[in-house]
KEKE-3310 file (N, C-alpha, C; in steps of 0.2 Angstrom, whole numbers, plus 5000, padded with zeros to 4 digits):
npx = (5195:5187:5170:5167:5179:5179:5168:5171:5182:5175:5167:5176:5180:5182:5171:5159:5153:5145:5134:5128:5122:5109:5098:5081:5067:5052:5050:5043:5040:5039:5035:5024:5009:4997:4978:4972:4984:4997:5004:5019:5027:5042:5051:5065:5082:5097:5113:5118:5107:5104:5097:5093:5082:5070:5069:5059:5043:5024:5024:5032:5026:5018:5008:5001:4997:4987:4984:4972:4962:4956:4953:4957:4965:4968:4972:4982:4991:4987:4991:5003:5012:5024:5041:5050:5041:5034:5023:5008:4997:4982:4976:4961:4955:4960:4973:4983:4993:4997:5008:5010:5021:5023:5034:5035:5043:5060:5075:5092:5110:5124:5142:5152:5160:5155:5141:5143:5148:5138:5128:5135:5136:5123:5120:5115:5117:5111:5110:5123:5129:5122:5127:5140:5139:5135:5144:5144:5151:5159:5151:5140:5128:5111:5096:5080:5072:5062:5053:5047:5040:5037:5029:5026:5016:5009:4994:4988:4982:4977:4980:4981:4978:4983:4996:5001:4993:4988:4995:4998:5011:5024:5036:5036:5038:5035:5030:5027:5023:5016:5024:5023:5020:5030:5044:5060:5072:5064:5060:5059:5049:5050:5042:5046:5039:5038:5029:5018:5023:5034:5050:5064:5080:5086:5095:5095:5094:5095:5092:5096:5095:5100:5103:5111:5120:5121:5117:5120:5114:5116:5106:5099:5085:5074:5068:5055:5054:5057:5065:5073:5076:5082:5074:5077:5069:5071:5076:5075:5070:5074:5070:5077:5078:5082:5076:5080:5076:5079:5077:5069:5070:5069:5071:5077:5082:5091:5088:5077:5074:5068:5066:5064:5058:5055:5049:5049:5047:5053:5053)
npy = (5200:5216:5220:5233:5237:5227:5230:5243:5239:5231:5241:5249:5240:5233:5226:5233:5239:5228:5227:5240:5240:5235:5244:5247:5254:5263:5272:5285:5292:5306:5318:5326:5328:5331:5330:5315:5312:5301:5290:5283:5271:5265:5250:5250:5245:5246:5256:5271:5279:5277:5267:5251:5243:5233:5215:5207:5199:5197:5186:5189:5198:5202:5211:5226:5242:5255:5271:5284:5299:5295:5282:5265:5255:5238:5229:5229:5220:5213:5220:5217:5207:5203:5199:5213:5223:5239:5250:5256:5268:5279:5295:5303:5312:5326:5326:5320:5306:5289:5275:5259:5244:5228:5215:5196:5185:5183:5173:5172:5168:5172:5172:5171:5183:5192:5193:5198:5211:5216:5217:5226:5237:5241:5245:5236:5232:5224:5212:5208:5208:5198:5187:5188:5184:5171:5164:5165:5172:5167:5160:5156:5167:5165:5170:5176:5189:5204:5217:5233:5246:5262:5276:5294:5305:5319:5323:5336:5351:5349:5345:5333:5321:5309:5305:5301:5291:5276:5260:5243:5239:5230:5237:5253:5269:5285:5301:5316:5328:5336:5332:5340:5352:5358:5370:5375:5371:5369:5360:5342:5329:5312:5297:5281:5265:5249:5235:5242:5248:5261:5262:5261:5268:5265:5264:5275:5280:5295:5301:5312:5316:5326:5335:5325:5322:5313:5315:5308:5306:5299:5294:5291:5284:5292:5289:5289:5284:5292:5303:5319:5331:5345:5350:5351:5357:5352:5340:5322:5312:5300:5289:5277:5261:5247:5232:5219:5202:5189:5172:5158:5140:5138:5129:5133:5146:5159:5172:5186:5199:5215:5227:5244:5258:5275:5286:5302:5318:5333:5337)
npz = (5254:5258:5257:5253:5246:5236:5229:5224:5215:5206:5200:5193:5183:5166:5163:5165:5154:5149:5158:5157:5145:5148:5148:5145:5136:5132:5117:5110:5093:5094:5106:5107:5100:5088:5087:5081:5074:5068:5080:5085:5094:5099:5105:5114:5117:5125:5128:5136:5133:5120:5108:5101:5090:5100:5099:5102:5104:5103:5112:5123:5130:5145:5150:5141:5141:5138:5143:5145:5147:5160:5157:5152:5140:5138:5129:5120:5114:5104:5093:5089:5078:5072:5076:5084:5081:5081:5091:5085:5086:5086:5092:5095:5103:5114:5127:5141:5138:5142:5141:5146:5149:5153:5155:5152:5162:5159:5156:5163:5163:5172:5173:5188:5190:5181:5185:5198:5196:5189:5199:5208:5199:5197:5210:5218:5232:5243:5237:5234:5247:5252:5244:5248:5262:5261:5255:5240:5231:5221:5213:5199:5193:5193:5185:5184:5175:5172:5164:5168:5161:5156:5146:5143:5135:5125:5119:5109:5118:5131:5147:5159:5173:5170:5169:5182:5185:5193:5190:5185:5185:5192:5197:5198:5191:5195:5190:5201:5198:5184:5169:5158:5161:5167:5169:5164:5175:5186:5200:5200:5206:5209:5212:5217:5217:5223:5221:5225:5236:5244:5237:5245:5247:5235:5220:5207:5190:5181:5166:5152:5136:5123:5109:5103:5114:5130:5146:5162:5178:5195:5208:5224:5231:5244:5262:5259:5246:5236:5223:5218:5207:5196:5181:5164:5150:5138:5125:5128:5141:5154:5167:5177:5186:5196:5204:5215:5220:5231:5227:5234:5235:5222:5207:5196:5196:5206:5208:5206:5196:5193:5181:5179:5170:5165:5153:5145:5135:5126:5113)
capx = (5194:5181:5164:5168:5184:5177:5163:5175:5185:5170:5164:5181:5182:5179:5164:5154:5149:5140:5128:5125:5118:5103:5092:5075:5063:5048:5052:5039:5044:5040:5031:5018:5005:4990:4973:4972:4990:5000:5008:5023:5031:5046:5053:5072:5086:5104:5116:5119:5101:5104:5094:5092:5075:5069:5068:5054:5036:5019:5025:5036:5021:5013:5003:5003:4991:4986:4980:4970:4956:4953:4951:4963:4965:4974:4972:4986:4996:4985:4994:5010:5012:5031:5047:5053:5036:5033:5016:5006:4990:4980:4971:4957:4954:4966:4974:4990:4993:5003:5008:5014:5023:5026:5036:5035:5050:5065:5080:5099:5115:5131:5147:5152:5163:5149:5136:5145:5149:5131:5125:5138:5135:5116:5119:5111:5121:5109:5111:5130:5130:5119:5132:5146:5138:5133:5150:5142:5154:5162:5146:5136:5122:5105:5092:5074:5071:5056:5053:5041:5042:5031:5031:5021:5016:5004:4990:4984:4984:4973:4985:4977:4982:4985:5004:5002:4988:4990:4996:4999:5018:5028:5041:5032:5041:5029:5031:5022:5022:5015:5030:5022:5018:5036:5048:5067:5075:5059:5061:5055:5049:5048:5041:5047:5036:5039:5024:5014:5026:5040:5056:5069:5088:5087:5099:5090:5098:5092:5095:5093:5098:5099:5107:5116:5123:5118:5119:5117:5115:5114:5103:5096:5078:5074:5064:5048:5054:5057:5071:5071:5081:5079:5072:5078:5063:5073:5078:5071:5071:5072:5072:5077:5080:5081:5075:5082:5074:5082:5072:5070:5068:5068:5076:5081:5085:5092:5086:5072:5075:5063:5069:5059:5060:5049:5052:5045:5052:5052:5054)
capy = (5207:5219:5221:5240:5237:5223:5234:5248:5235:5229:5247:5251:5235:5234:5222:5238:5240:5223:5228:5246:5239:5232:5248:5246:5259:5265:5278:5288:5296:5312:5318:5331:5326:5334:5325:5311:5311:5294:5289:5277:5269:5259:5247:5250:5242:5249:5260:5278:5281:5276:5261:5247:5240:5226:5210:5203:5199:5196:5180:5192:5203:5200:5216:5231:5245:5262:5275:5291:5301:5291:5275:5261:5249:5233:5224:5231:5215:5211:5224:5214:5201:5201:5201:5220:5227:5245:5251:5261:5270:5286:5297:5308:5317:5329:5324:5317:5299:5285:5268:5254:5237:5223:5209:5190:5183:5180:5169:5173:5165:5176:5169:5175:5190:5197:5194:5202:5217:5218:5219:5232:5243:5244:5247:5231:5230:5219:5205:5207:5206:5191:5183:5187:5181:5164:5162:5164:5177:5163:5156:5158:5170:5162:5175:5178:5196:5206:5224:5237:5252:5267:5282:5298:5309:5324:5325:5343:5355:5347:5342:5330:5318:5302:5304:5299:5286:5269:5255:5236:5238:5229:5242:5259:5276:5290:5308:5318:5334:5335:5334:5345:5359:5361:5375:5373:5372:5367:5353:5336:5324:5306:5292:5274:5260:5241:5231:5247:5251:5265:5258:5265:5268:5262:5268:5278:5284:5300:5302:5317:5316:5332:5337:5320:5320:5311:5317:5304:5307:5293:5297:5286:5286:5293:5285:5289:5281:5298:5307:5325:5334:5350:5348:5355:5356:5350:5334:5317:5310:5293:5288:5270:5258:5239:5229:5212:5199:5182:5167:5152:5134:5138:5124:5136:5153:5161:5179:5189:5206:5220:5233:5249:5265:5280:5291:5308:5322:5340:5338)
capz = (5252:5261:5252:5250:5241:5231:5225:5220:5210:5201:5196:5188:5179:5160:5162:5167:5148:5149:5161:5155:5140:5150:5149:5140:5137:5126:5113:5105:5088:5097:5113:5107:5095:5086:5087:5075:5071:5070:5086:5084:5100:5098:5111:5113:5122:5123:5133:5135:5131:5113:5108:5095:5091:5103:5094:5105:5100:5108:5117:5128:5133:5150:5148:5137:5142:5135:5148:5142:5149:5165:5156:5149:5135:5140:5124:5114:5112:5097:5088:5088:5074:5071:5080:5083:5080:5086:5093:5082:5088:5085:5098:5092:5109:5117:5134:5142:5137:5145:5139:5151:5146:5159:5151:5155:5164:5154:5161:5161:5168:5171:5177:5195:5189:5177:5190:5204:5193:5187:5205:5210:5194:5198:5217:5221:5238:5247:5234:5235:5253:5253:5241:5253:5268:5260:5251:5234:5227:5216:5210:5194:5194:5189:5187:5180:5175:5169:5163:5170:5158:5153:5143:5144:5129:5125:5113:5110:5124:5137:5151:5164:5178:5168:5170:5188:5186:5196:5185:5187:5185:5199:5198:5195:5192:5195:5192:5205:5194:5176:5165:5152:5164:5171:5166:5165:5183:5191:5203:5198:5211:5206:5217:5215:5220:5221:5223:5228:5242:5242:5236:5249:5246:5228:5215:5202:5185:5178:5160:5148:5130:5120:5103:5102:5120:5135:5153:5167:5186:5199:5214:5229:5234:5252:5265:5256:5239:5231:5221:5215:5203:5192:5175:5158:5146:5131:5124:5130:5148:5156:5174:5177:5191:5196:5211:5215:5225:5232:5227:5238:5233:5215:5204:5190:5197:5213:5209:5202:5195:5190:5178:5177:5166:5163:5148:5142:5132:5125:5106)
cpx = (5187:5176:5165:5173:5182:5172:5167:5179:5181:5168:5170:5183:5179:5173:5158:5149:5144:5134:5124:5121:5111:5097:5088:5070:5058:5050:5047:5043:5044:5035:5025:5015:4999:4985:4973:4979:4993:5004:5012:5027:5035:5049:5061:5076:5093:5107:5117:5113:5101:5103:5094:5085:5075:5067:5062:5047:5031:5020:5029:5032:5017:5007:5005:4997:4992:4981:4978:4963:4953:4951:4958:4961:4970:4974:4976:4991:4993:4988:5001:5009:5019:5036:5049:5048:5036:5026:5014:4998:4988:4975:4968:4955:4960:4967:4981:4989:4999:5002:5013:5016:5026:5028:5035:5042:5054:5071:5088:5104:5121:5136:5148:5155:5158:5143:5137:5145:5142:5128:5128:5136:5128:5114:5115:5115:5118:5110:5119:5132:5128:5124:5138:5145:5137:5138:5148:5146:5158:5157:5142:5130:5116:5099:5086:5074:5065:5057:5047:5042:5036:5034:5025:5022:5010:5001:4986:4986:4981:4978:4981:4981:4984:4992:5005:4996:4991:4990:4997:5006:5021:5032:5038:5036:5036:5031:5026:5020:5020:5021:5030:5020:5024:5040:5055:5069:5070:5061:5056:5055:5046:5047:5042:5044:5038:5034:5019:5017:5032:5046:5062:5076:5089:5091:5095:5095:5093:5095:5092:5098:5096:5104:5113:5121:5119:5121:5116:5119:5112:5111:5100:5090:5079:5070:5057:5048:5055:5064:5068:5077:5078:5079:5075:5073:5066:5076:5073:5074:5069:5074:5072:5080:5079:5080:5076:5080:5078:5076:5074:5067:5065:5072:5080:5084:5085:5089:5081:5073:5069:5066:5064:5062:5053:5052:5046:5050:5049:5053:5050)
cpy = (5210:5220:5228:5240:5233:5227:5240:5245:5234:5235:5249:5246:5236:5230:5227:5238:5234:5224:5235:5245:5236:5237:5247:5251:5260:5272:5281:5292:5303:5312:5323:5329:5330:5328:5321:5309:5304:5294:5282:5276:5264:5257:5247:5248:5245:5252:5267:5282:5282:5269:5258:5244:5233:5221:5205:5203:5198:5191:5183:5196:5200:5205:5223:5236:5253:5266:5282:5292:5297:5284:5271:5256:5244:5227:5226:5225:5212:5214:5222:5208:5198:5203:5209:5225:5233:5245:5257:5263:5277:5288:5303:5314:5320:5327:5322:5309:5295:5278:5264:5247:5234:5217:5202:5189:5180:5177:5171:5170:5170:5172:5174:5182:5195:5198:5199:5209:5220:5221:5226:5238:5246:5245:5242:5228:5225:5212:5203:5205:5199:5186:5182:5183:5173:5161:5160:5168:5174:5159:5159:5161:5167:5166:5175:5186:5198:5214:5227:5244:5256:5273:5287:5303:5313:5324:5331:5346:5354:5343:5339:5325:5311:5300:5300:5293:5279:5264:5248:5235:5236:5234:5248:5265:5281:5297:5311:5326:5332:5336:5339:5351:5362:5366:5373:5376:5371:5361:5348:5331:5317:5301:5285:5269:5253:5238:5235:5250:5255:5260:5262:5263:5264:5266:5269:5281:5288:5302:5308:5317:5321:5334:5332:5319:5318:5312:5312:5306:5301:5296:5290:5288:5287:5288:5285:5286:5286:5300:5314:5328:5340:5348:5353:5353:5356:5343:5328:5315:5303:5292:5280:5267:5251:5237:5222:5209:5192:5177:5161:5146:5134:5134:5127:5142:5155:5168:5180:5196:5209:5226:5238:5255:5269:5285:5297:5313:5329:5342:5333)
cpz = (5255:5255:5249:5244:5235:5226:5220:5214:5204:5196:5191:5183:5172:5158:5163:5160:5147:5152:5159:5149:5141:5149:5143:5141:5131:5123:5108:5099:5089:5103:5113:5100:5094:5086:5080:5071:5073:5075:5085:5090:5099:5105:5110:5118:5120:5129:5131:5132:5123:5112:5101:5096:5095:5098:5097:5101:5106:5114:5123:5132:5139:5150:5145:5137:5140:5140:5145:5145:5155:5163:5153:5144:5136:5135:5118:5111:5105:5091:5086:5084:5073:5076:5079:5081:5084:5087:5089:5084:5086:5091:5095:5097:5111:5125:5134:5141:5140:5143:5144:5148:5152:5155:5155:5158:5159:5159:5158:5166:5166:5175:5183:5194:5186:5182:5196:5202:5191:5194:5208:5205:5195:5205:5220:5227:5242:5244:5235:5242:5255:5250:5245:5259:5267:5255:5244:5229:5220:5212:5204:5196:5190:5191:5182:5181:5171:5168:5165:5167:5156:5150:5143:5138:5130:5119:5113:5116:5131:5141:5158:5169:5176:5169:5177:5190:5189:5190:5189:5187:5192:5201:5194:5197:5190:5196:5196:5203:5187:5172:5160:5154:5167:5166:5168:5172:5188:5194:5201:5204:5208:5212:5214:5219:5218:5224:5227:5235:5240:5242:5239:5248:5240:5224:5209:5196:5182:5172:5156:5142:5125:5115:5103:5108:5125:5142:5158:5174:5189:5206:5218:5232:5242:5255:5263:5248:5234:5229:5219:5212:5198:5185:5170:5153:5139:5131:5127:5137:5149:5163:5174:5184:5191:5204:5210:5221:5226:5232:5231:5235:5226:5211:5199:5192:5204:5214:5204:5202:5192:5188:5176:5174:5165:5159:5146:5139:5129:5118:5102)
residu = (MET:LYS:LEU:LYS:SER:LEU:ILE:ASN:THR:PHE:ILE:LEU:SER:SER:LEU:PHE:THR:LEU:LEU:SER:SER:HIS:GLU:PHE:TRP:LEU:GLN:PRO:ASN:LYS:TYR:PHE:TYR:LYS:ARG:GLY:GLU:ASP:ILE:ASN:ILE:ARG:PHE:LEU:VAL:GLY:GLU:ASN:PHE:GLN:GLY:GLU:ASN:TRP:GLU:GLY:ASP:SER:SER:ARG:ILE:LYS:ASN:LEU:VAL:TYR:TYR:PHE:GLY:GLY:SER:LYS:ASP:ASP:ASP:LEU:THR:LYS:LEU:PHE:THR:GLU:LYS:GLY:ASP:SER:LEU:LYS:VAL:LYS:GLN:TYR:ASP:GLU:GLY:THR:ALA:MET:ILE:THR:TYR:ASN:SER:ARG:ASN:ALA:TYR:ILE:GLU:LEU:ASP:SER:ALA:GLU:PHE:ASN:GLN:TYR:LEU:ALA:GLY:GLU:GLY:LEU:ILE:ASP:ALA:LEU:GLU:TYR:ARG:THR:ARG:HIS:ASN:GLU:MET:ASP:SER:THR:GLY:TYR:GLU:PHE:TYR:GLN:ARG:SER:ILE:LYS:THR:ILE:PHE:GLN:VAL:GLY:SER:VAL:LYS:ASP:ASP:THR:TYR:LYS:GLN:SER:THR:SER:LEU:PRO:LEU:ASP:ILE:ILE:PRO:LEU:SER:HIS:PRO:TYR:LYS:LEU:LYS:THR:SER:ASP:PRO:VAL:LEU:MET:LEU:ILE:LEU:PHE:GLN:ASN:GLN:PRO:LEU:VAL:ASN:ALA:LYS:VAL:LYS:VAL:TRP:ASN:ARG:TYR:GLU:GLY:GLU:THR:ILE:LYS:GLU:GLU:LEU:PHE:THR:ASP:GLU:LYS:GLY:MET:ILE:THR:PHE:PRO:ILE:LEU:THR:LYS:GLY:LYS:TRP:MET:ILE:SER:CYS:VAL:LYS:MET:LEU:ARG:LEU:GLU:ASN:ASN:PRO:GLN:ALA:GLN:TRP:GLN:SER:TYR:TRP:GLY:SER:CYS:THR:TRP:GLY:TYR:TYR)
# end
């Protein structure tokens, strides 16, 4: 079977729901705060931009960083004591804030059909082509994966450049315009970096959830690692994508994936 036909078959299969549940994001209880107000950030996992509480704990955190006013606090892990904890902070100055989370590697095994479907559904064509060329399409997928996620929110009325500050995330999704200065129908330009280099021809999912409904669009980055789309300044937004690398001479896994997301919102 040709690779194109194979991909189409996978996309139509009922296994797709297995992979769509992989989305993981940071979810503030709201996106606009007053100074000194309680800020509660949940770690959610799920599909269709509807999540359940993550059951991880501090052992899963590689780094968790709070960016504000040109500085950062990279010691937030101490705030986690139990599985499924949310992140609770206060901010007494006005400005734009950003929190980033990079997980430690986790491990997963998927049988050949599930793994191939996963690769096709996420647009990881290079990995599918590799498996085809090396006669691995009937082989189990052994994979390490990690999360590179961020959320951007606003405290008071002072809007600064924190939203596009450089981070240590391996897969970084960066708005090139301030999300809280945009008006409905304004074009949004997003830059996708992998290891500080533009991620070219990558499948990117653009999610908007508003009044109980989710709209999703799938785009591909250009030669500069960018996507653009018109904004609706209502509801909550998430941009997500995946990068997969082949591992060589690793006794446990053949693949390493990096899952990225960036969230912000208008309610």
